[in-house]
C-alpha angles and dihedrals in degrees: 000000000000115000111248112241095210112128131201135190113267096250104034125099136129098223146000087264089062089048088065091066101039103054124089098357099053090231122122135201109260089245087063092061089048089053090052092050093050089054098251114177119256117261117275116239096258090050092048090049090050090054089048093052092046092053091050089049093051090048092053092056115101110260127011125299112213144179122197138161121261099249134117093275098038093234109222117242094167134000121182125235091250090077090077089052090053102048107001093249119126112237086225089070092065095092135102091269094053132024128329117224088241088062091054093056120089102253095229088063098051097090091049091057094045093052094048093049092043090053092050090050091049093047098037091234143111124290128214121186134158120213142147131261128192129221128212090266091056094250112149119222129186117224130184108218113208113182150137134210119243115215136210122230090263090058096254119132113262097188146311120263121192151124132251115218121195106235096165096121093048092050092049090050088050092048091049091048091050093049088050093049088047091049091049093048089049090051091048089047090050093048092045091051092047091049090051091049091050091046090048090046090047091051096050091043088049089050092049091049089049090050091049091048092048090048092051094048092048098042097042117016095034093049091050089052093052091049092048090049091051095053091043091055090047089052092049092048090050093048091052090052094048105086093199091065116086106200093195090064095058114108089225125038110239090213089056091051089051089049092054090048088055090053093049094052092047090050092050093048091051089049093056092049092047093050095047122004108206089221088075093064100073112346129092129251094267092055089047090052091050090050090050089052092055093042095055090043092053099040102035107014089240117147120220118194105207117199109187118187099156095098089225105315113199112249119165144162120353095004091055092048093048094045091046096049092043090049093048092049092050092048093045089052089052092049094049103037114016096073093228134117097219145025135193126235119196118191122186143131126241131170094356090307130115115224128199115177126187111197132181136163095218135123096302127201145215108282094191089074099028094062092054119106114254097020128116086267095054086124089075091046088054091047091054091049092049090052092055090067089068094037091259131142135210118211116186123199114184144132131186108277095005103086130245137264118195109195119197121191126184126171108254093232089059092059092071112000093185095052113104087211097053097095096046111041115177094212130098140175 
């Protein structure tokens, strides 16, 4: 805002409104000069005192009352003494020989002011905009500009009236709060990332331990059992050939011992498969689910209908292990508790998200309690925690007597982070 250079005699004005702009700064509203040229009578003593009182009242208000023209530089008609309290600049300096108000505003904020005022002019309403001004010392102050355009009878803007309020402390408090929130969010994000890394490391370490145990069982215990069985059968054959041995008189039937050995070997083989399914070594998640389907059918007589519409999405390492173990947990729960003989598994991708849904029409349950830690359904809680390590989620929809749907969702790029196609799969539901 440039300071208008119009001058007026010290005792001439055509209203108390003009008295607001003539006092103290020796600058008058342009309408005062017009009144002087038209021969208007000077103010009476009471009217002059009224103008003085109004000026004093305005200067006692918090902030700085102003009036300026609606031009590109916001030429100043009047600026209250509070302006100096805000930024240290004397309102008298806002004239063509000094500094324009536009030059006081931080340049990056000028467009925001123009847009706010233009909208108010267009809508014939108030404007409120916050921006920064800079003093001669370089200090930055925030002000809230509350104003309204005044219009002539022909609809043109006469001037802008408003008040500048110093909101520096509030803005600083807001900035400090935002910084504190950003730091807190960064700390939470760092902690979350660390927890996910630890969870991932735990999952893989657990899987390695399971593989080591399975290998030890297979390479040692299972081989001993095979050896014992071979020698037991040789002994049984020898006893059958020896005529002096009456098999019926033995306290234990050799054939029953052989049957127990068969069961022990079978149980040991199942244990090695449960601990570390070989399909997790190199194959993808679909192959792992196909193996799981066959395994559940063979071991439990439970039928899994697998609906795969992923077109071979790549899923390796940790993600494959987590998804397989969660899917097995969900299907085993269905097999044990849902009182059904089958379940459906739907696998597809949609909107860069991998979906794995396990659905049954069994007895159902109350998911609000089953998903809590430490309850009988803590397996679901553990499954949800495992999925978090690969940015996955588990949503359970169920009700007593109405079946269950367990919906797993994982970002596609988390399935195989090293794959160049992870971020842009060509598959859909």
